[in-house]
N, C-alpha and C positions, 0 to 999 in steps of 0.2 A: 770143245769140252761143253756135256751135258748133262743134266740132271740123270743119275741112275738110281735102282729100286735099293740098293747097296746105302747108299749114303740117306736114302729116306730110312730107312732101318736104323742105320746108325742115329740118327734126328730126333727120332722118336725114342732112342734109349737114352739120349743125351738128354731130354724132355721128362723123360721118368726119371732119373737120376738127379734132377735140379727140383724133382719134385711137385713139377705144374700139376695143377690142377689136369680131372680127366677132358674138362671140356675147353681149356688153355689147350693142352697136347693135343686135342682135337681138330682145333681151331687153328692151330700152327700148322699140322702136316695138310690140310685142305687148303690152306695157300697155297704149299709148296708145291701141292700136284698140281694146282690150278696152272701155277708159272709154270712149272714143267711142260704141261701142255700146251701151253701159250707158245712157249719158248720153243719146239719140238725139235727140229735136227737143226736151229741154229746153234751157232758155237754161246757159251755165256762169257760176256762179255760187258764192261759199263754201259757201252752203248745200248746192249739190248734190254738190261735192266734200265735205261733213261725212256727207254720206248714205254716197255711194260708202268711205267712209272705213268706216265701220259695217258697211256689206253686205260690206268686205273682212275685217274682224275677227269676224266670224260664220261664216267658208269659210277663212280662212288663219290660219296660224301668226303669229305676232308680228312674228319675222323676215322672215318673206313680204311682210306688210305692209308694212314698212319700205321694202319692196326695191321696193315697186311705188310709193309714194308720193313716192322717191325719183327715178322717174324722171319722175313727174306732175307735181315742183315741179320739175323742171328744163325741162320741158314750157311751163310755167306763166310761169316766168322769159324764156321766150324769147320767147311772143308777149305778153307786158307784163300780165300778168295777175297779177300777182305779190300781188293783194287775195285772188285763191282759194287762192294754199298753207293747207297743214294742216300741223301737228305732225304728226314722226313719232311712236311709241310710244317710251317711257322701259322698257328692258328692261335688267334688275338680272341680273347674270352668273349661268348657273347652275353650281354644283360638278360638278355631275353630267351628263351624257346619256342619254338613253332608252334603256335595255339592248335593246329590239325594233329599232332602229335603227345600234347599232354593231356590224358586222361584228368578229367575230374570227378569230386568226389561224388555227384549226384551221377555221374556214368558205373562209379565203381558201384555205390548203392542200388542200380538198376542190373548190372553183371550178377550181382551176390543175391539178389533176389530173381532172376530170372533162372541163376543156375538153382535155387529153392525147388521152384514151383515147374521146373521142366527136372526133375528127378536125379539133378546133378550135384547132389548134398556134399561129394568129395572133393568136387572143384570148388564148391559155396567158399565152402571151407579151408580151400590153399589158397583162393582169394585173401580172406579175410587173416591169416596167420600170416601171409607177408605184410600187407597191410600195417597190422598191430605191432609187428617188428620190427619190421625192412631190413631181414631177410633177404638175400641172395637164393633164384630157384635153386638153385646147384646145393644149398644149405637144407633144402628142405630134410633130406635123412635126419638131421641132428634134432629133427622135432618127434622126439619117442614118446614112448609109453611111458616110461622114467620121466622124461623128463619135462611133461606134462601133469604129472606127479608131484613133480616138483617146483612148479612153476619157474623152473630153469633151463635152458637148454644151453649145452656148450658146443661151438662151433667151431669146426677147423676148416681152416680156407686160404690157400695160398702162403704155405705157413706159419702162419700165427694161427692160435687159439683166444677165442671169450668167450664169456659168459653174455648167453641174450635170457632178456626179462618177461616170458609170458604174462602179458595182463592176465588177470582174475580174469574178465570176461569171456578170453578168448579159452584159459584155462580151464574153465568150466564148458566151453564147446567142445573142446577137444578132450575133453572126460566122457563127456554125454558120446559125443561121434564113437568113440574107446569101447563104451558099452556096450550100442548098436551094436558094432561089429567083431566083438569082442576080441579084442585088442589087448593084449593085456602086456606082451614088451616086445621093443625093437619100434625099426617107425611107423609112425602111424598111418601116411597116407605114401598106399600102396598100392600093385596092381592085383588083379585076380589071383595071379600065380604066387602073391608074396613078395615080389621083387619093387622096392622102393621106386616110387615116380621117378621119372628122369627126366630130362627140358624138354624131349622132342612129345613125350605122353603129352606132359601140362599144355604147350605148344597148341598143339591139333585141337584139344578140351576147348581149350580158351578164344580159338579161330572160328567153333563152332557154337560157342556161345553169344559170342559176339553178334554172329548176325542174329541171332534169335533176341536179341537184349535192344537191337537198333544204335548199336554202337559203332561208330568206323574201326574195321579191323585195322586200322594204321596205329591206331589208340594201343590195341588190345596184345599188348606180350608183355611176358611176366615182369621185365625190368620195368617196365615204367608203373609195377605196383609199386615196386622201392623207394621209385619218384616220389609218389604222391606221398608215401607216409613220411620222405624228406623235407616236403615242402608244408605236410601239416605239423611236423612235429614244430618245425623253424619258424613257423605262423606262431603258434604259441607260446615255443619258450626262448626263440633270437635266443639261444647257443649252440655257435657255430660249430664247436670242440665239443660239445657231450652228443654232437648229432655224428662229430666225424666217429667220435669211439662208440658209439653204435650202430653203425652202418661198415665199423669196420677198416675204416680208411687209414691208412698212413699221413697221407697230406691234405689237408684242408684245403686246397687248391682243387681236392678230389670234388670233396664233399662240396662245394663250391656249385659244381655243375649242379648236382642235384636238386640246389634250391632255387633256380631261378625262374620267374615269373613268366607270365604270357606277355606277350606283344603289349597288348592295349591295357595290362596294368604295371607294365612297365612306363605306356604314358601317363 
């Protein structure tokens, strides 16, 4: 038995019915499609899954392997092939994060400055918005003209809703940007056609910016600025529960990942 197009269509419908975010839905489907490509005409059996798991471990970090296996196990449950499911890797919590992957406050400042100097005002404000609120890049559409005027954005993600306060300094920057670009309602960050910026738009712009700013492209991706917000907030407040609320986490164990210091700091 191999994976069919009908099964992929059914899986998409299932994820949509479970109200998975668009990013999660697309990610799960990509994971299944890659596995289907790897599997080819080989029968879908547990031995094949174990071989694929071993192959993933050779090419991906443990966290990425587990993320892919979560998608595959969910798919196998849907098609009633739970006999093929495999265990995810057990990962011990790391007390520190790789220094070469963590963006610093100075690098963030250099990126914002470079964005302004090279005529990328929108990107500069996107960076400031993520770093001042801690929102996910997928939640940027919640930063609307109405939210900017109120100073509060309502973010809905993963079936949950939370209110995000917009700091006064950021609020003023947003209002000024809205006035300059004649944005009276709807999302503040939009493309030329008026569609909300998506992850791929922002990713490409960030990669181009990091080269101009002299910052390693290994550090420059949207989620890393959310991590910078978390580390900065925790350093100032030492309130893990409050930080979990701000980030929209259900578990403090997830929040702990965000506040890891570098190896040198830990030493």
